[in-house]
N, CA and C atoms as an extended XYZ file, in Angstrom:
204
Properties=species:S:1:pos:R:3:atomname:S:1:resname:S:1:resid:I:1 pbc="F F F"
N        85.517      -38.443     -126.663 N   MET     1
C        86.138      -37.760     -127.720 CA  MET     1
C        85.304      -38.122     -129.047 C   MET     1
N        84.386      -38.801     -129.119 N   GLN     2
C        83.374      -38.977     -130.319 CA  GLN     2
C        82.489      -37.839     -130.219 C   GLN     2
N        81.911      -37.292     -129.354 N   LEU     3
C        80.989      -36.328     -129.191 CA  LEU     3
C        81.766      -35.133     -129.846 C   LEU     3
N        82.875      -34.793     -129.514 N   LYS     4
C        83.954      -33.497     -129.928 CA  LYS     4
C        84.130      -33.629     -131.437 C   LYS     4
N        84.250      -34.960     -132.066 N   LEU     5
C        84.301      -35.139     -133.135 CA  LEU     5
C        82.894      -34.813     -134.185 C   LEU     5
N        81.733      -35.431     -133.312 N   LEU     6
C        80.547      -34.985     -134.148 CA  LEU     6
C        80.402      -33.455     -134.143 C   LEU     6
N        80.712      -32.972     -133.012 N   GLY     7
C        80.544      -31.480     -132.968 CA  GLY     7
C        81.282      -30.727     -134.034 C   GLY     7
N        82.520      -31.228     -134.210 N   HIS     8
C        83.507      -30.772     -135.245 CA  HIS     8
C        83.100      -30.668     -136.378 C   HIS     8
N        82.192      -31.911     -136.749 N   LEU     9
C        81.884      -32.174     -138.075 CA  LEU     9
C        80.923      -31.304     -138.294 C   LEU     9
N        79.895      -30.712     -137.442 N   ARG    10
C        78.909      -29.910     -137.782 CA  ARG    10
C        79.206      -28.634     -137.596 C   ARG    10
N        80.272      -28.216     -136.819 N   ALA    11
C        80.674      -26.958     -136.792 CA  ALA    11
C        81.593      -26.444     -138.210 C   ALA    11
N        82.480      -27.575     -138.803 N   MET    12
C        83.212      -27.320     -139.929 CA  MET    12
C        81.948      -27.187     -141.139 C   MET    12
N        80.894      -27.826     -141.085 N   ARG    13
C        79.899      -27.719     -142.197 CA  ARG    13
C        79.479      -26.479     -142.000 C   ARG    13
N        79.095      -25.835     -140.609 N   ALA    14
C        78.398      -24.745     -140.454 CA  ALA    14
C        79.414      -23.261     -140.997 C   ALA    14
N        80.767      -23.798     -140.883 N   GLU    15
C        81.579      -22.450     -140.890 CA  GLU    15
C        81.836      -22.400     -142.377 C   GLU    15
N        81.542      -23.539     -143.119 N   HIS    16
C        81.924      -23.340     -144.560 CA  HIS    16
C        80.612      -23.286     -145.297 C   HIS    16
N        79.359      -23.039     -144.709 N   CYS    17
C        78.140      -22.802     -145.186 CA  CYS    17
C        77.593      -24.016     -146.247 C   CYS    17
N        78.126      -25.233     -145.743 N   LYS    18
C        77.732      -26.374     -146.500 CA  LYS    18
C        76.373      -27.003     -146.037 C   LYS    18
N        75.697      -27.873     -146.704 N   THR    19
C        74.796      -28.534     -146.300 CA  THR    19
C        75.043      -29.990     -146.062 C   THR    19
N        74.384      -30.943     -145.730 N   GLN    20
C        74.886      -32.258     -145.444 CA  GLN    20
C        75.045      -32.974     -146.834 C   GLN    20
N        74.117      -32.423     -147.654 N   ASP    21
C        74.218      -32.977     -148.960 CA  ASP    21
C        75.495      -32.711     -149.797 C   ASP    21
N        75.871      -31.336     -149.447 N   ASP    22
C        77.016      -30.807     -149.985 CA  ASP    22
C        78.274      -31.495     -149.725 C   ASP    22
N        78.401      -31.844     -148.383 N   VAL    23
C        79.546      -32.685     -147.979 CA  VAL    23
C        79.307      -34.260     -148.152 C   VAL    23
N        78.037      -34.755     -148.227 N   ALA    24
C        77.874      -35.988     -148.792 CA  ALA    24
C        78.650      -36.197     -149.938 C   ALA    24
N        78.164      -35.291     -151.144 N   LYS    25
C        78.875      -35.391     -152.389 CA  LYS    25
C        80.332      -35.223     -152.753 C   LYS    25
N        80.688      -34.636     -151.789 N   GLY    26
C        82.009      -34.330     -151.671 CA  GLY    26
C        82.835      -35.476     -151.252 C   GLY    26
N        82.232      -36.305     -150.563 N   LEU    27
C        82.919      -37.451     -150.116 CA  LEU    27
C        82.314      -38.745     -150.848 C   LEU    27
N        81.622      -38.499     -151.797 N   ASN    28
C        80.877      -39.582     -152.364 CA  ASN    28
C        80.154      -40.731     -151.850 C   ASN    28
N        79.475      -39.902     -150.856 N   LEU    29
C        78.622      -40.717     -150.135 CA  LEU    29
C        77.040      -40.268     -150.257 C   LEU    29
N        75.926      -40.988     -149.968 N   SER    30
C        74.744      -40.748     -150.156 CA  SER    30
C        74.420      -39.773     -148.613 C   SER    30
N        73.532      -38.701     -148.794 N   ARG    31
C        73.177      -37.705     -147.838 CA  ARG    31
C        72.777      -38.803     -146.611 C   ARG    31
N        72.109      -39.870     -146.578 N   SER    32
C        71.881      -40.524     -145.509 CA  SER    32
C        73.028      -41.095     -145.000 C   SER    32
N        73.705      -41.509     -145.659 N   GLN    33
C        75.260      -42.076     -145.043 CA  GLN    33
C        76.139      -40.995     -144.361 C   GLN    33
N        76.083      -39.593     -145.149 N   TYR    34
C        76.583      -38.843     -144.298 CA  TYR    34
C        76.060      -38.174     -142.865 C   TYR    34
N        74.769      -38.368     -143.110 N   THR    35
C        73.950      -37.868     -141.787 CA  THR    35
C        74.222      -38.939     -140.808 C   THR    35
N        74.462      -40.548     -140.928 N   ALA    36
C        74.553      -41.232     -139.977 CA  ALA    36
C        76.138      -40.957     -139.333 C   ALA    36
N        76.977      -40.581     -140.252 N   LEU    37
C        78.406      -40.446     -139.624 CA  LEU    37
C        78.361      -39.218     -138.798 C   LEU    37
N        77.738      -38.117     -139.041 N   GLU    38
C        77.601      -36.764     -138.527 CA  GLU    38
C        76.608      -37.192     -137.179 C   GLU    38
N        75.783      -38.079     -137.262 N   GLY    39
C        75.014      -37.868     -136.026 CA  GLY    39
C        75.624      -39.550     -135.196 C   GLY    39
N        76.589      -39.826     -135.526 N   GLY    40
C        77.110      -40.966     -134.831 CA  GLY    40
C        76.600      -42.156     -134.916 C   GLY    40
N        75.649      -42.467     -135.534 N   ARG    41
C        74.959      -43.777     -136.060 CA  ARG    41
C        75.839      -44.838     -137.012 C   ARG    41
N        77.109      -44.135     -137.473 N   SER    42
C        78.108      -44.814     -138.405 CA  SER    42
C        79.163      -44.246     -137.958 C   SER    42
N        80.362      -45.375     -137.827 N   LEU    43
C        81.734      -44.779     -137.614 CA  LEU    43
C        82.603      -44.358     -138.476 C   LEU    43
N        83.149      -43.394     -138.218 N   LEU    44
C        84.136      -42.787     -139.259 CA  LEU    44
C        85.335      -43.579     -139.437 C   LEU    44
N        85.911      -43.825     -140.286 N   ASN    45
C        86.971      -44.265     -140.721 CA  ASN    45
C        88.241      -43.512     -141.149 C   ASN    45
N        89.471      -43.975     -141.430 N   VAL    46
C        90.579      -43.290     -141.948 CA  VAL    46
C        90.237      -42.521     -143.176 C   VAL    46
N        89.659      -43.352     -144.093 N   ASP    47
C        89.275      -42.977     -145.297 CA  ASP    47
C        88.431      -41.620     -145.369 C   ASP    47
N        87.339      -41.780     -144.356 N   HIS    48
C        86.532      -40.547     -144.178 CA  HIS    48
C        87.141      -39.382     -143.752 C   HIS    48
N        88.070      -39.683     -142.904 N   LEU    49
C        88.862      -38.428     -142.025 CA  LEU    49
C        89.699      -37.713     -143.238 C   LEU    49
N        90.312      -38.375     -144.009 N   CYS    50
C        91.126      -38.075     -145.140 CA  CYS    50
C        90.311      -37.323     -146.205 C   CYS    50
N        89.180      -37.718     -146.331 N   SER    51
C        88.254      -37.248     -147.523 CA  SER    51
C        87.572      -35.740     -146.842 C   SER    51
N        87.305      -35.793     -145.592 N   LEU    52
C        86.820      -34.563     -145.047 CA  LEU    52
C        87.914      -33.686     -144.909 C   LEU    52
N        89.193      -33.670     -144.307 N   ALA    53
C        90.231      -32.880     -144.481 CA  ALA    53
C        90.540      -32.281     -146.080 C   ALA    53
N        90.239      -33.393     -147.138 N   THR    54
C        90.552      -32.733     -148.453 CA  THR    54
C        89.364      -31.774     -148.681 C   THR    54
N        88.154      -32.158     -148.202 N   PHE    55
C        87.042      -31.422     -148.666 CA  PHE    55
C        86.965      -30.101     -147.985 C   PHE    55
N        87.411      -30.078     -146.894 N   TYR    56
C        87.608      -28.582     -146.234 CA  TYR    56
C        88.977      -27.927     -146.418 C   TYR    56
N        89.895      -28.365     -147.318 N   LYS    57
C        91.076      -28.101     -147.750 CA  LYS    57
C        91.987      -27.787     -146.574 C   LYS    57
N        92.054      -28.951     -146.062 N   GLN    58
C        93.066      -28.789     -144.679 CA  GLN    58
C        93.941      -30.345     -144.972 C   GLN    58
N        94.875      -30.579     -144.079 N   ASN    59
C        95.583      -31.586     -143.999 CA  ASN    59
C        94.806      -32.223     -142.936 C   ASN    59
N        95.113      -33.525     -142.596 N   VAL    60
C        94.331      -34.452     -141.515 CA  VAL    60
C        94.800      -33.892     -140.112 C   VAL    60
N        95.988      -33.511     -139.939 N   SER    61
C        96.350      -32.930     -138.766 CA  SER    61
C        95.727      -31.714     -138.460 C   SER    61
N        95.688      -30.670     -139.260 N   GLU    62
C        94.738      -29.644     -139.003 CA  GLU    62
C        93.283      -29.718     -138.578 C   GLU    62
N        92.773      -30.826     -139.618 N   PHE    63
C        91.504      -31.181     -139.213 CA  PHE    63
C        90.998      -31.715     -138.034 C   PHE    63
N        91.725      -32.808     -137.596 N   LEU    64
C        91.885      -33.394     -136.300 CA  LEU    64
C        92.277      -32.273     -135.070 C   LEU    64
N        93.002      -31.290     -135.211 N   ALA    65
C        93.478      -30.138     -134.256 CA  ALA    65
C        92.226      -29.488     -133.742 C   ALA    65
N        91.206      -29.475     -134.484 N   GLY    66
C        89.820      -29.013     -133.969 CA  GLY    66
C        89.118      -29.835     -132.894 C   GLY    66
N        89.569      -31.043     -132.878 N   ILE    67
C        88.800      -31.946     -131.691 CA  ILE    67
C        89.791      -32.113     -130.614 C   ILE    67
N        90.925      -32.007     -130.779 N   LEU    68
C        91.820      -32.415     -129.614 CA  LEU    68
C        92.086      -31.391     -128.487 C   LEU    68
């Protein structure tokens, strides 16, 4: 499931033509922190998932539907 989530993060970013820096700023993270999340070197928490859903203008259920 984690690999699907990581792939979904990359796919969402590409689909919205965003850079890692764009997403990091939207989540109030440094680029290196976001890169660690997207690369699986840091764990996503509920706050990150909520922030990502908001960033991509989705609710959390819609955001998670892409990986289930």
